[in-house]
C-alpha positions in Angstrom: -17.9 -9.2 -0.3 -14.4 -9.4 0.9 -13.0 -8.3 -2.6 -15.1 -5.5 -2.3 -14.0 -4.2 0.9 -10.1 -4.7 -0.3 -11.1 -2.7 -3.2 -12.4 0.2 -1.4 -9.8 0.2 0.8 -7.3 0.5 -1.9 -9.1 3.3 -3.6 -9.1 5.2 0.0 -5.4 4.7 -0.3 -5.1 6.1 -3.8 -7.0 9.1 -3.2 -5.2 10.0 0.1 -2.0 9.6 -2.0 -3.1 11.9 -4.5 -4.2 14.3 -1.8 -0.5 13.8 -0.1 1.1 14.6 -3.5 -1.1 17.9 -3.8 0.0 19.0 -0.4 3.8 18.0 -1.1 3.7 20.2 -4.5 2.3 23.1 -2.3 4.5 23.0 0.2 7.6 23.0 -2.4 6.1 26.0 -3.9 5.8 27.7 -0.4 9.3 26.4 -0.3 10.5 28.1 -3.0 8.9 31.7 -2.3 9.7 32.0 1.1 12.6 34.1 2.1 12.6 34.2 6.1 14.9 32.0 7.7 12.6 30.9 10.4 9.6 30.4 7.7 12.2 28.2 5.8 12.7 26.0 8.7 9.1 25.7 8.9 8.8 24.7 5.2 11.4 22.2 5.7 9.9 20.7 8.5 6.7 20.2 6.6 8.3 19.0 3.7 9.9 16.3 5.7 6.5 15.4 7.6 4.5 15.5 4.1 7.3 12.9 2.5 7.1 10.7 5.5 3.4 10.5 4.8 3.7 10.1 1.3 6.4 7.1 1.9 3.9 5.4 4.6 1.2 5.5 2.1 3.4 4.1 -0.8 4.5 1.1 1.6 0.8 0.6 2.9 0.0 0.4 -1.2 2.6 -2.0 -2.1 1.4 -4.3 1.1 -2.2 -4.4 -0.1 -0.5 -5.3 -3.5 -3.0 -2.5 -4.9 -3.0 -1.2 -8.6 -4.8 2.2 -9.8 -8.1 1.8 -11.5 -8.1 3.4 -15.1 -5.1 4.9 -16.6 -1.8 5.9 -14.8 -1.4 9.4 -13.2 1.1 11.3 -15.1 2.8 14.5 -14.1 5.5 16.1 -16.4 7.5 13.1 -17.9 7.3 10.7 -14.9 4.6 8.2 -14.8 2.9 7.0 -11.2 1.3 3.5 -11.8 
């Protein structure tokens, strides 16, 4: 039972990490297309916050010693395991 709860927690962390990766990609797109100085500042703030969340989740996953179930996530030439 304890192993199942750990697996569920790990999978929840991985699901949240994937959602944050999508948010980060969207924030970079917004930043790339923004031209107003005030909005550029807001985009930089958003990017910083999302990157902090991403780092936190990676740290949590490493502390749990979790590994993704199934095949690794790939994006371009980088491989995420």
